[in-house]
C-alpha positions as CSV (number, residue, x, y, z in Angstrom):
1,M,0.0,0.0,0.0
2,N,2.8,2.4,0.9
3,R,4.4,1.7,-2.4
4,R,1.2,2.6,-4.3
5,I,0.9,5.8,-2.3
6,Q,4.5,6.6,-3.1
7,A,3.8,6.0,-6.8
8,V,0.8,8.3,-6.8
9,R,2.7,11.1,-5.1
10,A,5.4,10.7,-7.7
11,L,3.1,11.2,-10.6
12,P,3.5,15.0,-10.9
13,R,7.2,14.6,-11.2
14,L,6.9,11.7,-13.6
15,L,4.7,13.8,-15.8
16,R,7.0,16.8,-15.2
17,L,4.1,19.1,-14.7
18,H,6.6,21.8,-13.7
19,Q,7.8,21.8,-17.4
20,W,4.4,22.5,-18.9
21,Y,5.4,26.1,-18.9
22,K,7.3,25.4,-22.2
23,N,4.0,24.8,-23.9
24,G,2.9,28.3,-22.9
25,V,4.6,29.3,-26.2
26,V,1.3,28.5,-27.9
27,F,-0.1,31.7,-26.4
28,L,2.4,33.9,-28.2
29,A,0.3,34.1,-31.3
30,V,-2.8,34.9,-29.3
31,F,-1.0,37.7,-27.3
32,F,0.9,39.4,-30.2
33,S,-2.0,39.1,-32.7
34,G,-4.2,41.2,-30.4
35,N,-6.5,38.3,-29.5
36,G,-5.6,38.2,-25.9
37,L,-9.1,39.4,-25.0
38,N,-10.9,37.1,-27.5
39,L,-12.4,34.3,-25.5
40,T,-12.8,32.0,-28.5
41,A,-9.1,32.4,-29.4
42,L,-8.1,31.8,-25.8
43,E,-10.2,28.7,-25.7
44,Q,-8.6,27.3,-28.8
45,A,-5.2,28.1,-27.6
46,L,-6.0,26.5,-24.3
47,I,-7.0,23.2,-26.0
48,A,-3.7,23.4,-28.0
49,F,-1.8,23.9,-24.7
50,L,-3.5,20.9,-23.1
51,S,-2.9,18.7,-26.1
52,L,0.8,19.5,-26.3
53,S,1.2,19.3,-22.5
54,L,-0.3,15.7,-22.4
55,I,1.8,14.7,-25.3
56,S,4.9,16.3,-23.8
57,S,4.4,14.4,-20.5
58,A,4.1,11.2,-22.5
59,G,7.3,11.9,-24.2
60,Y,9.1,12.8,-20.9
61,I,8.0,9.4,-19.6
62,V,9.5,7.6,-22.6
63,N,12.7,9.6,-22.2
64,D,12.9,8.7,-18.5
65,V,12.3,5.0,-19.1
66,K,15.1,5.0,-21.7
67,D,17.6,7.1,-19.6
68,R,16.8,5.8,-16.1
69,T,20.2,4.0,-15.7
70,Q,22.1,7.2,-16.6
71,D,19.8,9.3,-14.4
72,Q,20.8,7.2,-11.4
73,L,24.3,8.6,-11.8
74,H,23.1,12.2,-11.8
75,P,23.0,14.1,-8.4
76,E,19.7,15.7,-9.3
77,K,18.0,13.3,-11.8
78,R,18.5,10.2,-9.6
79,T,15.5,11.3,-7.6
80,R,13.2,11.1,-10.6
81,P,10.5,8.5,-10.1
82,L,11.8,5.9,-12.6
83,A,15.4,6.3,-11.6
84,A,14.5,6.0,-8.0
85,G,12.4,3.0,-8.5
86,M,9.1,4.6,-7.3
87,I,7.3,3.6,-10.5
88,S,7.9,0.6,-12.7
89,P,8.8,1.0,-16.4
90,S,5.8,-1.0,-17.5
91,T,3.4,1.2,-15.5
92,A,5.1,4.3,-16.9
93,I,4.8,3.1,-20.5
94,T,1.1,2.3,-20.0
95,L,0.5,5.8,-18.7
96,S,2.5,7.3,-21.6
97,I,0.3,5.5,-24.2
98,L,-2.8,6.8,-22.4
99,L,-1.5,10.4,-22.4
100,F,-0.5,10.2,-26.1
101,S,-3.9,8.9,-27.0
102,I,-5.8,11.7,-25.2
103,G,-3.4,14.3,-26.6
104,F,-3.9,13.2,-30.1
105,I,-7.7,13.0,-29.7
106,L,-7.7,16.6,-28.7
107,A,-5.4,17.5,-31.6
108,A,-7.4,15.6,-34.2
109,Q,-10.6,17.6,-33.2
110,K,-8.9,20.8,-34.4
111,G,-8.4,19.6,-38.0
112,I,-5.9,18.0,-40.3
113,L,-3.4,20.8,-40.4
114,F,-3.3,21.2,-36.6
115,G,-3.1,17.4,-36.1
116,S,-0.3,17.1,-38.7
117,I,1.9,19.7,-37.1
118,V,1.4,18.1,-33.7
119,G,2.4,14.8,-35.4
120,I,5.6,16.5,-36.6
121,F,6.2,17.8,-33.1
122,V,6.0,14.2,-31.8
123,A,8.2,12.8,-34.5
124,V,10.9,15.4,-33.8
125,S,10.6,14.7,-30.1
126,F,11.1,11.0,-30.6
127,A,14.1,11.7,-32.9
128,Y,15.6,13.8,-30.1
129,T,15.0,11.2,-27.5
130,F,16.4,8.2,-29.4
131,F,19.1,9.8,-31.6
132,L,19.6,13.5,-31.9
133,K,20.2,14.2,-28.1
134,R,23.5,12.4,-28.4
135,I,24.9,14.6,-31.3
136,I,26.6,17.8,-30.4
137,F,24.8,20.9,-31.8
138,A,22.0,18.8,-33.2
139,D,20.6,18.4,-29.7
140,I,20.2,22.1,-29.0
141,I,19.0,22.9,-32.5
142,T,16.3,20.2,-32.1
143,I,15.2,21.6,-28.8
144,S,14.9,25.1,-30.4
145,T,12.9,23.6,-33.4
146,L,10.5,22.1,-30.9
147,F,9.9,25.6,-29.4
148,V,9.2,26.9,-32.9
149,L,6.7,24.1,-33.6
150,R,4.9,25.1,-30.3
151,A,4.6,28.7,-31.5
152,I,3.3,27.6,-35.0
153,I,0.8,25.3,-33.3
154,G,-0.5,28.2,-31.3
155,A,-0.9,30.3,-34.5
156,V,-2.6,27.5,-36.4
157,A,-5.0,26.9,-33.4
158,I,-6.4,30.4,-33.8
159,N,-6.0,30.6,-37.5
160,V,-3.7,33.6,-37.7
161,F,-0.7,34.2,-40.0
162,V,2.6,32.6,-38.9
163,S,4.9,35.6,-38.8
164,P,8.6,35.0,-39.5
165,W,9.3,36.7,-36.2
166,L,7.1,34.0,-34.5
167,I,9.8,31.6,-35.8
168,L,13.0,33.5,-35.3
169,V,12.5,34.9,-31.8
170,P,11.4,31.6,-30.1
171,F,14.1,29.7,-32.0
172,F,17.0,31.9,-30.8
173,L,15.5,32.2,-27.3
174,A,15.3,28.4,-27.0
175,L,18.8,28.1,-28.5
176,F,20.2,30.5,-25.8
177,L,18.4,28.5,-23.0
178,A,19.6,25.2,-24.3
179,A,23.2,26.3,-24.8
180,G,23.0,27.9,-21.3
181,K,21.8,24.6,-19.8
182,R,24.7,22.7,-21.4
183,H,27.1,25.3,-20.0
184,S,25.5,25.1,-16.5
185,D,25.6,21.3,-16.6
186,L,29.3,21.4,-17.3
187,L,29.9,23.7,-14.4
188,F,27.7,21.6,-12.1
189,L,28.8,18.1,-13.0
190,R,32.4,18.8,-14.0
191,D,34.3,15.5,-14.6
192,D,31.0,13.4,-14.2
193,A,29.2,15.3,-17.0
194,G,29.8,12.7,-19.7
195,A,28.6,9.8,-17.5
196,T,25.2,11.4,-17.0
197,K,24.7,12.7,-20.6
198,K,26.9,11.4,-23.4
199,V,26.8,14.6,-25.5
200,L,28.4,16.5,-22.6
201,E,31.6,14.6,-23.4
202,E,31.9,16.7,-26.6
203,Y,30.8,20.1,-25.3
204,T,33.3,22.4,-23.6
205,L,32.8,25.6,-21.6
206,E,34.4,27.5,-24.5
207,I,32.0,26.0,-27.0
208,T,28.9,26.6,-24.9
209,R,30.0,30.2,-24.1
210,A,30.4,30.9,-27.8
211,L,27.0,29.4,-28.6
212,M,25.4,31.6,-25.9
213,T,27.1,34.7,-27.4
214,V,25.9,33.9,-30.9
215,S,22.3,32.9,-29.8
216,I,21.8,35.9,-27.4
217,T,23.0,38.3,-30.1
218,L,20.6,36.9,-32.7
219,L,17.8,36.8,-30.2
220,I,18.2,40.5,-29.3
221,L,18.6,41.5,-33.0
222,S,15.5,39.5,-33.9
223,Y,13.4,41.0,-31.1
224,A,14.6,44.5,-31.8
225,L,13.8,44.2,-35.6
226,Y,10.4,42.7,-34.8
227,S,9.6,45.5,-32.4
228,F,10.6,48.2,-34.9
229,L,9.1,46.7,-38.0
230,S,5.8,45.3,-36.6
231,E,2.5,47.1,-36.7
232,H,3.3,48.3,-33.1
233,P,6.6,50.1,-33.6
234,L,6.3,51.5,-30.0
235,L,7.3,47.9,-28.9
236,I,10.9,49.1,-29.3
237,A,10.3,50.8,-25.9
238,T,10.1,47.3,-24.3
239,L,13.6,46.5,-25.4
240,P,15.3,47.6,-22.1
241,F,13.0,45.2,-20.1
242,A,13.6,42.4,-22.5
243,L,17.4,43.0,-22.3
244,F,17.3,43.0,-18.5
245,T,15.6,39.6,-18.3
246,I,17.9,38.1,-20.9
247,F,21.0,39.4,-19.2
248,R,19.6,38.3,-15.8
249,F,19.2,34.7,-17.1
250,Y,22.8,34.9,-18.5
251,Y,23.9,35.7,-15.0
252,F,22.1,32.6,-13.7
253,I,24.0,30.5,-16.2
254,T,27.5,31.9,-15.6
255,S,27.1,31.9,-11.8
256,A,26.2,28.2,-11.9
257,S,22.8,28.9,-10.4
258,P,20.3,25.9,-10.4
259,I,17.9,28.2,-12.2
260,A,19.9,27.8,-15.4
261,R,19.2,24.0,-15.3
262,N,15.6,24.5,-14.1
263,P,14.3,27.7,-15.7
264,E,10.9,27.3,-14.0
265,K,12.7,28.3,-10.8
266,C,13.2,31.8,-12.2
267,I,10.0,32.8,-10.5
268,N,11.9,32.6,-7.2
269,D,14.2,35.5,-8.3
270,R,12.6,38.8,-7.5
271,S,14.7,40.9,-10.0
272,F,13.9,38.5,-12.9
273,V,10.1,38.5,-12.0
274,V,10.0,42.3,-11.8
275,G,11.8,42.7,-15.2
276,M,9.4,40.2,-16.8
277,M,6.3,41.8,-15.3
278,L,7.4,45.2,-16.6
279,W,8.0,43.7,-20.0
280,I,4.6,42.1,-20.0
281,L,2.8,45.2,-18.8
282,T,4.4,47.6,-21.3
283,T,3.9,45.2,-24.2
284,S,0.3,44.7,-23.2
285,A,-0.3,48.4,-23.0
286,I,1.3,49.1,-26.4
287,I,-0.7,46.3,-28.2
288,Y,-4.1,46.5,-26.4
289,I,-4.7,50.2,-25.3
290,P,-5.1,51.3,-29.0
291,L,-7.9,48.7,-29.4
292,F,-10.0,50.7,-26.9
293,V,-9.2,54.2,-28.2
C-alpha cells in the first residue's frame, strides 16, 4: 500500500508538470496578434496547450524510461520516479500511451493541419529522445525547433498568419536557453558530465560560451527588428526590459545557479520577475490600449 501511495505522489514529477510552462509558447500568437481578450481564441489556444502538454508528458516518460540508468548517476536526476524505482517502467509506459492517445484525440478535433503539425512535433521529439540528443549541436537545434513548432501550433490553433518573427524569436530564445543549460551542466557536473549525458563529453565551456554569445546576439537582433518593423513600432520601448531579463538569465548561467538548469525556478528570483512583469505590462499596453481608443 505504501508503495502505491508513493507512486501516486510521484506522478506529478513523472509527468513533469513543472515543465508544462514550455507549452505556454502556444499563447504567443494569441497575445501578439491582439487576440488576448478574445475568449474564442483563448479557448482554442488552451486546447492546444492541453494537447501539447499531455503529449509532452508522455514523451518525458518515454525519455525517463530510456535514460533511467544514466539518471541514477546524476546528483539531481537520480530522484526522478523511474530512476529512484518509485514507479515501474511497465506502469510508466502504459501511462505514456494513455497520455499520447488523449493528446492526439484533442489535436485531431482541431483539424488535419493542426493534427499534422502536432504529429511533426511528436516525430521530432522522438528523434531527439532516441538519436539527436547524443549529437553535439543537433541536440540544442532540435530543442529550439520544438519551441518553434509550439509557436506555430499556437498560430494554427487560432487561424492567424505565422509571422517570420514568431519563428525567429522563439528559436533563438530556446537556443540560448539550451546552450546555457549545457554550460550550466558542465559547471555543475564537471568530470562526471559525460557519464550522465553522453553529449556533454563533446561540449566544452568554451563552445557553450560561444554558442550563448551567438544565440543571445541573434535573439536581441530578432526581437529589436520585430519591435521596430511590426504594426506596433512602439514595442521598441520594451527592449530595455527584454534585455534585462535576458541578461539576468545569462547571469544565472555563468554563476552556476540551479535556475539555469531548471528555468521554471526563475519565479523565485525577484529581480527577474520584476523585469518580466514590466515587459509584459508595457507590451500589453502598447498592443491593447489602442484597441479601446
